[in-house]
C-alpha positions in Angstrom: 135.5 133.1 94.6 137.8 135.8 96.1 136.8 139.2 97.5 137.9 142.0 95.2 134.9 144.3 95.9 134.0 144.8 99.5 130.3 144.5 100.4 129.0 145.7 103.8 125.7 144.9 105.6 124.7 148.5 104.8 125.3 147.9 101.1 123.4 144.7 101.1 120.3 145.5 103.1 118.7 147.8 100.5 119.8 145.4 97.7 117.9 142.5 99.4 114.7 144.5 99.4 114.6 143.8 95.7 114.2 140.1 96.5 111.7 137.9 98.4 114.3 136.1 100.5 114.0 137.7 103.9 116.2 140.1 105.8 119.9 139.9 106.4 121.3 137.9 109.2 124.9 137.4 108.3 127.4 138.2 105.5 130.7 136.5 105.0 133.3 136.7 102.3 134.5 133.5 100.6 138.3 133.5 100.3 139.0 131.0 97.5 139.4 131.2 93.8 140.7 134.0 91.6 138.0 135.5 89.4 134.9 136.9 91.1 133.8 138.3 94.4 131.7 135.9 96.4 129.9 136.1 99.8 127.8 133.8 101.8 124.5 135.6 102.6 122.4 134.3 105.4 118.8 135.7 105.7 115.8 134.9 107.7 114.8 132.6 104.8 118.0 130.6 104.4 121.6 130.7 103.1 122.6 132.0 99.6 125.7 132.8 97.6 126.1 136.4 96.3 128.5 136.8 93.3 129.8 140.2 92.1 131.4 139.9 88.6 134.7 141.6 88.3 135.5 141.1 84.6 132.2 139.9 83.0 129.8 142.6 82.0 126.0 142.2 82.6 125.5 141.7 78.8 127.9 138.7 78.9 126.1 136.9 81.8 122.9 135.5 80.3 124.7 132.5 78.8 126.0 131.3 82.2 123.0 132.3 84.3 120.4 130.8 81.9 122.5 127.7 81.7 122.4 127.3 85.5 118.6 127.8 85.5 118.3 125.3 82.7 120.3 122.6 84.5 118.5 123.1 87.7 115.1 122.7 86.0 116.3 119.4 84.6 117.4 118.0 87.9 121.1 118.5 87.7 122.7 119.3 91.1 123.6 123.0 90.6 123.2 126.3 92.5 120.0 127.7 91.0 119.8 131.4 90.2 117.2 133.5 92.1 115.2 136.1 90.3 114.5 139.5 91.9 111.1 141.1 92.1 111.4 142.3 88.5 111.9 138.7 87.4 115.5 139.3 86.5 118.4 137.1 87.6 121.1 139.6 87.0 121.1 142.7 89.3 123.7 145.3 90.3 125.5 146.0 93.6 128.4 148.4 94.2 128.6 149.1 90.5 129.1 145.4 89.7 126.8 142.9 87.9 125.4 140.6 90.6 123.8 137.3 91.0 122.2 135.4 93.9 122.0 131.6 93.9 120.8 129.0 96.2 123.4 127.5 98.6 123.6 123.8 97.7 124.2 121.2 100.4 127.6 119.7 101.2 131.2 120.7 101.4 134.4 120.8 99.4 136.3 117.5 99.6 140.1 117.7 99.6 140.7 114.0 99.5 137.9 112.4 97.4 137.2 108.7 97.5 136.8 106.5 94.4 133.1 106.4 95.2 132.9 110.2 95.2 134.8 110.4 92.0 132.3 108.0 90.4 129.4 110.2 91.5 131.1 113.3 90.1 131.7 111.5 86.8 128.1 110.4 86.6 126.7 113.9 87.4 129.1 115.4 84.8 127.7 113.1 82.1 124.1 113.9 83.2 125.0 117.6 82.9 126.4 117.0 79.4 123.2 115.2 78.4 120.9 117.8 79.9 122.8 120.7 78.4 122.4 119.2 74.9 119.0 120.9 74.9 120.3 124.3 76.0 120.0 126.9 73.2 122.7 129.3 74.3 126.1 129.1 72.6 129.5 130.5 73.5 132.8 129.5 72.0 135.5 128.8 74.6 137.3 132.1 75.3 140.2 130.1 77.0 140.9 127.7 74.2 144.1 126.9 72.4 144.5 130.5 71.1 144.3 131.9 74.7 146.8 129.2 75.9 149.3 130.3 73.3 148.8 134.1 73.8 149.1 133.6 77.6 152.2 131.5 77.3 153.9 134.1 75.0 153.3 136.7 77.8 155.1 134.7 80.4 157.8 132.7 78.6 160.4 135.3 79.5 159.5 134.9 83.2 159.8 131.1 83.2 162.9 128.8 83.5 164.1 128.2 80.0 163.6 124.4 80.1 160.0 124.8 81.3 159.3 127.4 78.6 160.7 125.1 75.9 158.6 122.2 77.2 155.4 124.3 77.1 156.2 125.4 73.6 156.5 121.8 72.4 153.3 120.8 74.1 151.4 123.7 72.6 152.7 122.8 69.1 151.3 119.3 69.6 148.0 120.6 70.6 148.0 122.9 67.5 148.4 119.9 65.3 145.5 117.9 66.8 142.1 117.9 65.2 139.3 117.4 67.8 136.6 118.9 65.5 134.8 115.5 64.9 134.5 114.7 68.6 131.2 115.3 70.4 130.7 118.9 71.4 128.4 120.6 73.7 128.2 122.7 76.9 131.1 122.1 79.3 131.7 123.4 82.8 135.4 123.8 82.0 136.5 124.3 85.6 135.0 121.4 87.6 137.7 121.2 90.2 137.1 119.9 93.7 136.5 123.4 95.0 133.6 123.8 92.4 131.7 120.7 93.7 130.1 120.3 97.0 129.8 116.7 98.2 126.9 115.8 100.5 128.4 112.6 101.9 128.9 110.3 98.9 126.5 112.2 96.7 127.0 115.3 94.7 125.4 118.2 96.6 125.9 120.6 93.7 128.2 121.9 90.9 129.0 125.6 91.4 130.8 128.4 89.6 129.8 128.1 86.0 131.5 131.2 84.8 134.0 129.4 82.6 131.2 127.4 81.0 131.2 127.4 77.2 130.7 125.2 74.2 133.6 122.9 73.5 134.6 119.2 73.2 132.8 117.2 75.9 136.0 115.1 76.4 137.9 118.2 77.4 135.5 118.7 80.3 136.1 115.1 81.5 139.9 115.7 81.3 139.8 118.9 83.3 137.7 117.1 86.0 139.9 114.0 86.2 143.1 116.1 86.3 141.9 117.6 89.6 139.7 115.0 91.2 142.2 112.1 90.7 145.5 113.9 91.1 148.1 113.0 93.8 150.4 115.4 95.7 153.2 114.8 93.2 151.1 115.5 90.1 150.5 111.9 89.2 146.9 110.4 88.8 145.5 107.9 91.2 144.4 105.0 89.0 141.6 103.8 91.2 140.0 107.2 91.4 140.5 107.8 87.6 138.8 104.5 86.7 136.0 105.2 89.1 135.4 108.6 87.6 135.5 107.4 84.0 133.2 104.4 84.9 130.7 106.8 86.4 130.8 109.0 83.4 130.6 106.2 80.8 127.7 104.6 82.6 125.7 107.6 81.4 127.6 108.7 78.2 130.0 106.0 76.9 133.1 107.4 75.1 133.4 106.7 71.4 136.4 105.0 69.8 137.5 108.4 68.5 137.3 109.9 72.0 139.3 107.1 73.5 142.0 107.7 70.9 142.1 111.4 71.6 142.0 111.0 75.4 145.8 111.0 76.1 146.3 114.3 74.3 143.2 115.8 75.7 144.5 115.2 79.2 147.6 117.1 78.3 145.6 119.9 76.8 143.5 120.2 80.0 146.7 120.5 82.0 148.1 123.2 79.7 144.9 125.2 80.1 145.5 125.5 83.9 149.3 125.7 83.8 149.1 128.7 81.5 146.4 130.4 83.6 148.3 129.8 86.8 151.5 131.2 85.3 149.5 134.3 84.4 148.0 134.7 87.9 151.4 134.0 89.5 153.5 136.4 87.4 150.8 139.1 86.7 148.4 138.9 89.5 145.2 140.9 89.8 144.7 143.2 92.8 142.3 141.8 95.4 141.5 142.0 99.1 141.7 138.3 99.8 143.4 136.8 96.7 146.1 134.3 96.3 147.9 132.7 93.3 148.0 129.0 93.0 151.2 127.1 92.3 151.7 126.9 88.5 154.3 124.2 89.0 151.5 121.8 90.0 150.2 121.6 86.4 153.7 121.5 85.0 154.0 118.3 87.0 150.6 117.0 85.9 151.5 117.6 82.3 154.9 115.9 82.7 153.3 112.8 84.2 150.8 112.6 81.3 153.6 112.9 78.7 155.3 109.9 80.3 152.1 107.9 80.9 151.2 104.6 79.2 148.0 103.6 81.1 145.1 106.0 80.6 142.4 103.9 82.4 140.1 103.5 79.4 
């Protein structure tokens, strides 16, 4: 959600004529995240989010965009894509593939309550159930192979002890077999900044551009690692139990999933440790970008390695 490509009101006004959402009132860049350019667009009809895709090509977008439309049609709280007058969701602005979506209610919560964590867990499980009927398929482009390749590119830039720790953890993940666990569509990035909370309820899940087909438990682990984390990288047990209870109230975990859970939490931490290492040591150029602390997920992973209580 950073601004890599600048959009002005003069750029946007002719673009909006291709839609039936009114005329431009206000345009404001969103300074968070690290992948795409995002703006809040306010028109005479309401408020929307405009995304310009910096790395994905138009031909790569239908999986994500049609997924969002599918989930919205099935009652999941998501930002719904808006079609232009040619009945196409995907458009072009300033030489970038572009999407407009509804602006869902609520705000990002920095310090979630157990009750809010329970609601996120419940909505995530509902999303997994609803997406079981989605016909699109995309293998995870940031799975284990990507973790290993990314780690290789930054090992020389890391403290030797941390690099050795990451090598060992990646070796453990390579030995694991998650192939028999339930698979389906996963959000794969359901951090607090990708959920808007409307009080105690989920206003909407946003930013589906890492969504893919993978192990459903992996999605739960990614979500818990952010929603239930403490400042020192530990996990708040009350929030963790609430999130898992909310999730399992809709989709109970199997015995095999419970057995795989500790290692899955570690894998979810590795995914974001490696990506933050890459962003930190080899950042992309951007007008309003920032690199998040890679040490955070080193601490999360270290805590999981030492953990004995996994809340299930």
